[in-house]
C-alpha positions in Angstrom: 173.2 77.4 154.3 174.3 74.9 151.7 175.4 76.3 148.3 173.2 74.0 146.2 170.1 74.9 148.2 170.7 78.6 148.4 168.6 81.0 146.3 169.8 84.2 144.7 168.0 86.2 147.4 169.8 84.3 150.1 173.1 85.0 148.5 172.2 88.7 148.3 171.3 88.7 152.0 174.5 87.0 153.0 176.6 89.4 150.9 174.8 92.4 152.5 175.6 90.9 155.9 179.2 90.5 155.0 179.5 94.1 153.9 177.8 95.4 157.1 180.1 93.2 159.3 183.2 94.1 157.3 182.5 97.8 157.7 182.5 97.3 161.5 185.7 95.2 161.6 188.5 96.8 163.7 191.4 94.5 162.6 192.7 93.0 159.4 192.6 89.5 160.9 188.9 90.0 161.9 188.2 91.1 158.4 189.9 88.1 156.9 187.8 85.8 159.1 184.6 87.5 157.8 185.8 87.0 154.2 186.6 83.3 154.9 183.2 82.8 156.5 181.5 84.3 153.5 183.5 82.0 151.2 182.2 79.0 153.1 178.7 79.8 151.8 180.1 78.8 148.4 181.8 75.7 149.8 185.2 77.3 149.8 187.1 76.4 153.0 190.4 77.8 151.7 191.0 81.6 151.3 194.3 83.4 150.6 195.2 87.1 150.3 198.5 88.6 149.3 199.8 91.9 148.2 202.9 92.3 145.9 204.8 95.2 144.6 205.2 95.9 140.9 208.8 94.6 140.7 208.3 91.4 142.8 208.8 88.1 141.0 207.6 85.8 143.8 205.3 85.6 146.7 207.2 87.9 149.2 205.1 90.3 151.2 205.2 94.0 150.7 207.1 95.5 153.6 205.1 97.5 156.2 201.7 96.2 155.2 199.6 93.5 156.8 199.4 91.9 153.4 199.6 88.2 153.6 196.7 86.2 155.2 195.6 82.7 154.4 194.0 79.6 156.0 195.5 77.0 153.6 196.6 73.7 155.3 199.9 74.2 157.2 201.4 71.2 155.4 200.8 72.8 152.0 202.1 76.2 153.1 205.3 74.5 154.3 205.7 72.5 151.1 204.9 75.5 148.9 207.8 77.6 150.3 210.2 74.7 150.8 209.9 73.8 147.1 210.2 77.5 146.0 206.8 77.4 144.3 206.3 81.1 145.1 208.9 81.7 142.3 207.0 79.7 139.7 203.4 80.0 140.9 201.2 80.3 137.7 198.5 82.2 139.7 201.0 85.1 140.3 202.1 85.1 136.7 198.5 85.1 135.4 197.4 87.7 137.9 199.9 90.1 136.4 198.3 89.8 133.0 194.6 89.7 134.0 192.2 92.3 135.3 189.3 90.0 136.3 188.7 86.7 138.2 189.9 83.5 136.6 189.4 79.8 137.3 192.5 77.8 138.1 191.4 75.2 135.5 191.8 77.9 132.8 195.4 78.4 133.7 196.1 74.7 134.1 194.7 73.9 130.6 196.4 76.9 129.0 199.0 75.7 126.4 201.4 78.3 127.7 201.5 76.9 131.2 204.6 74.8 131.8 204.8 71.4 133.4 206.5 72.8 136.4 203.7 75.3 136.8 201.1 72.6 136.5 202.9 70.7 139.2 202.0 73.5 141.6 198.3 72.9 141.0 198.8 69.1 141.1 200.5 69.3 144.5 198.0 71.8 145.9 195.2 69.3 144.9 197.0 66.6 146.9 196.8 68.8 150.0 193.1 69.4 149.5 192.9 72.5 147.2 191.4 70.8 144.2 189.7 73.7 142.4 189.8 77.4 142.8 189.6 80.9 141.5 191.9 83.9 141.9 191.0 87.6 141.7 193.8 90.1 140.7 193.4 93.6 142.2 195.7 96.0 140.6 196.7 99.3 142.2 197.7 102.7 140.6 201.3 102.4 141.9 201.9 99.1 140.0 201.3 96.9 143.1 198.6 94.3 143.0 196.9 91.9 145.3 195.6 88.4 144.7 192.7 86.9 146.5 192.1 83.2 146.0 189.3 80.9 147.0 189.6 77.1 146.8 187.3 74.1 147.2 188.2 70.6 148.4 186.9 68.8 145.3 187.0 69.1 141.6 184.1 71.3 140.5 184.0 74.3 138.3 182.9 77.6 139.9 179.6 79.0 138.6 179.6 82.5 137.2 177.3 83.6 140.0 179.7 82.3 142.6 182.6 84.1 141.0 180.6 87.4 140.9 179.8 87.3 144.6 183.3 86.3 145.6 184.8 89.0 143.4 182.6 91.7 144.9 183.5 90.5 148.4 187.2 90.5 147.5 187.0 94.1 146.2 185.5 95.3 149.4 187.9 93.3 151.6 190.9 94.8 149.7 189.7 98.4 150.1 189.2 97.9 153.8 192.7 96.3 154.2 194.2 99.3 152.4 192.6 101.6 155.0 193.9 99.5 157.9 197.4 99.6 156.4 197.3 103.4 156.1 196.3 103.9 159.7 198.0 101.0 161.6 201.3 101.0 163.4 203.8 98.1 163.7 204.0 97.7 167.5 204.4 93.9 167.0 208.0 94.4 165.9 209.1 95.7 169.3 207.5 92.8 171.3 209.6 90.0 170.1 212.7 89.0 172.1 216.1 88.6 170.3 215.8 84.8 170.5 212.3 84.8 169.2 213.4 86.8 166.2 216.3 84.4 165.6 213.9 81.4 165.6 211.4 83.1 163.3 214.2 84.1 160.9 215.4 80.6 160.5 211.8 79.4 160.2 211.3 81.9 157.4 214.4 80.3 155.8 212.7 76.9 155.8 214.5 75.3 158.7 212.9 72.8 161.0 212.9 73.1 164.8 215.7 70.5 165.0 217.8 72.4 162.4 217.2 75.7 164.2 218.3 74.1 167.5 221.6 72.9 166.0 222.2 76.4 164.4 221.5 78.3 167.7 222.8 75.7 170.1 219.5 75.2 171.9 217.1 72.3 172.4 214.2 71.5 170.1 211.8 72.2 173.0 213.3 75.7 173.5 213.1 76.4 169.8 209.4 75.4 169.8 208.8 77.5 172.9 210.2 80.7 171.2 208.4 80.0 168.0 205.1 79.5 169.8 205.6 82.8 171.7 206.5 84.7 168.5 203.5 83.2 166.7 201.2 84.3 169.5 202.7 87.8 169.6 202.4 88.2 165.9 198.7 87.0 166.1 199.4 84.3 163.5 197.7 80.9 163.2 200.9 79.0 162.3 204.7 79.3 162.4 204.8 79.8 158.6 202.3 82.7 158.8 204.3 84.2 161.7 207.4 84.1 159.6 205.7 85.7 156.7 204.3 88.4 158.9 207.7 89.0 160.5 209.2 89.6 157.0 206.3 91.8 156.2 206.8 94.0 159.3 210.6 94.2 158.6 211.4 92.2 161.8 213.5 89.8 159.8 215.1 89.8 156.4 215.8 86.7 154.2 
């Protein structure tokens, strides 16, 4: 169903279907896939979810919570963390101050946004994330989550689109919280010592070649261990596996 041809009734039907399927989801990853599929109805191929504690200044997952999931391009994820953009991301700063959804263009054009902060948006656009919205979800303990949806071309989000995506984000976040309260962290015990070492250095921004030099093993061996760790952590990329390992307390930066 293409966004421009969809009627209000069709959107309502699709939202109802998302709610029904989300209520039947058994895993957080399955729930994220449902949210991503729903976002595609609005021509948003990129979705990200992250939960932060009240005292966090950058994009570091809250320990013991399956709280970072995204399908952004791998190249952009790597660039983002290598350049330390998690420490200056204007989306995080704005989300601390806002209670409702906001367009990225609002932040970009805000006079208070610095040139360094605008560079985060500019580089994201270069990797295909050219327009987007973010939805802050504040908790009673001071923690808050951010759900972002991005499009691959420059086009402002319609108010109706924002409303549907915001409702879906709320429902997703509530379901994730329930999963976190009831889930265990058996993934932590399945990684071998060498897999943990490789994921640790991946989290620190090292390439396979650099990790091989540090650990005294070949690049192929490094890639073998990272591939196994990524599979065991049920992650779609090595960067997401590293984030999840930090999140679960398997490694510490």
